[in-house]
C-alpha positions, 0 to 999 in steps of 0.5 A: 500500500505504501509503495502504491501511494508513493507511486501515485505521489511521484506520478502526479507530483503531489503529496497525499500524506504528511507526518503528524507526530508518530503517524501520518495524516492527509494533506489538503490535496489528499483530502480533496482527492479522497472522494475520487479515490473512494469512488474508484475503490468502490468501482474496483470492488464492484468489478471484482465482485462481478468477475468472481461471480462469473468465475463461479467463486463469488466472494461478495461482502455486504456492508450495511449500517442500521439502527438497532430497532431497524436492524431487528424489525427490518434488516434481520429477517431479510438477511436470514432470507439471503443466507438461504440463497445462492451464491452465499454472501458475507455480512459486515453489519454496523449498528448505529444511529441514523445520522452516523449511518449516513456518514458511514455511507458517505465515507465509504465505510459501508455500502448501504444504510437503513436510516430514519428521517435523514437528508441524503447528501449530494453524491448518494442515492436513496429509496423511500421504504415507509413512514415511521410513526412514533408511540409513547411507552411506559410501565403498565400500572394498576387500574387505579392509575388512569393517567395518560402517558403524557401526563405521567411525563411530569412525574416519572423519569423520562427516557431519552435516546442519543442526542444525535437521533431523530427520536430524541429531537422529536422528544425534546421538541414535544417537551418544549412545546408542552412545557414539560420539565422532567423530574428525572432523565435517563439517557440510553444509546438504543431503543432496545435498552429504552424498552428494557427500562420500561419493561423493568418498571422505570421511565416513560419514553418515545419510540418508533412504532416498529419497535413495539414488536419486542415490548412485552404487553403484560409489562408495557403500555403504549399510546400513539404520539402526536409527533411527525412520522419520519421517513425510513429510507435506504441510502447507498453509494451509486457504485453499490447498485452494480453489485448484484448482491447489494442490489438484491438486498436493496430489492428485498428491503424495499419489499419488506419496507412496504409490508412494514409500512402497510402494517403500521398504517393499519395499526394507526387506523385501528387506534 
């Protein structure tokens, strides 16, 4: 790798890296060239993948980012189906919040991300899957406590997702508009952990409706939240479309997303 970098620098008479203490860092020229190099690398990966398939030795690796609740409710079932298909594929799955997922696609660290409520940066492509409504969740109390979950926000701990998540932004906006000042707060990094607190009898939180599938109904009560539904989308680099395995994954996610969206829509009407 070092030899290839030196050859590039010599051939084009440029400096891509410079020493920084005991390590190295990109020069201004290196930073400017990075998007082009990433696109070339992505194209090379796609070409090698297609050649491997033609040779009967596919070695495709799917690099995907998704938040925990989308990973469980949408991505995992699709990946299970892919495991049974031929040719086999390998996975590199990163669990992170949606804003970070978009950054990972833009930087070339993953090929595709399933994200909630994010703008697609220039140079990337997206595909709408479904609109995600949100619900309030809290511990199930006895029949004597008939207060709504939004009323309980004023006297019970409030569970908050990571500061960068869109769910957290919706919660903060609701609390500000309703002039609710929580008596206590519990910050959690994932929807799954938030639901674990609620299942354990502690805290009121705002979660995506899709996540309710993993909430035990005997210990958790929920109610629709009057906050905007957020779009769930696929975001990927254009070169990813040329990889048959990733194109297949995207198609399966679109189909699964349509089913999830229809189910959530029926659930909202039934309430």
